Structure formats: structure tokens, C-alpha cells
N, C-alpha and C positions, 0 to 999 in steps of 0.2 A: 685519516680521511676527513674527520670533522674539523680538525685544525686547518687543513688546506682549504676546505670549502669556506670556512668562516673567514679566514684571512683574505680569500679571493673577493669577498664582498665587503671588506674593510674592517672586520672585527679585529681588535687588538687585545681584548680581554675576554674572560669567561667566568662563569660561576661554577664552582665545584658542586656536583650533586651526587648523592649516594642513592642506593636502591631503597634505603629507609627501613630495612628489616634488621632482625637480631644478628644476622651473619656479617654485618658491616664491620670491618676492622676499626679498632679504636682510633687509630691514626687518621683514617678516612672520615670517620664520624666527626672528628675535630675539624676537618677541612670543609665539611658540608656548609654550603651557603656563602663561602668566602670567595672573593674575586681575585683572580690571578691573570698575569699577562701570558699570552702565548709564547712570547720570546723569553720568558723566565719561569720555567716550571718550578713549583714549590718543593721544598724539602719536606718529606713525609716520613714519620716514624712508622716503619713496617715491623718493628719489634714491640716491646712492651716497656713498662717503667723500669723493670730490673735490667733488661738487656735491650736498650734502644738500638735501632738499626735504621739510620736516616738515609733515605734514597730520594734523589731528585727525579720527579716524573709528573706527568699530567694524569688526570683521572682516566682509568681504563687501560693504562699502559703497563701495569704490573700484573703478575700472575694472578689469575682467578678474580680479578677486580671487576666489579659490576657497576662501578661509578661511571659518570659521564660528565663531559664539559657542556655547559649550556652557554653558547656564544652570546656575547653582548653585542647587539647591532645598533648602529646609529639610526635615529628616526628620520634622518634627512634623506 
């Protein structure tokens, strides 16, 4: 829903944001504050260093994820 609304008003990118607490997954913590395109979800490591599990998704789309996309909007 966030993606559809953001794109409807012209947003092409977003900033990945986490909930900022100790329960945030390491892979998501690594994404925090980075900019991504709605059209190209990032590859995120949902595993760990010993057993990586790379999955392509936007914030909040994976099980029990509390991250969110902060749309970047034009000032025009």
C-alpha cells in the first residue's frame, strides 16, 4: 500500500528504516538509512554470516518484519 501511494504521487525511491531496537535482524540493520528504487527491491540477507539466505524484498514484506519504507518525495 505504501509503495502504491508513494508511486501515485511520483516517488521513485525510498529510504529503508528499521524499528531501531535490539530485535532488528542484522540484514535489516545493514539496510537502515539506505536508498532503494521501488522498481528494484534490494537483496537482503535473512540468514547469518555462516548460512546466508539472500531474499529480494522491500521493507516490511518479509515475515515478522517491522521495517518500513520512507518514500522520497519531490519538493516540486
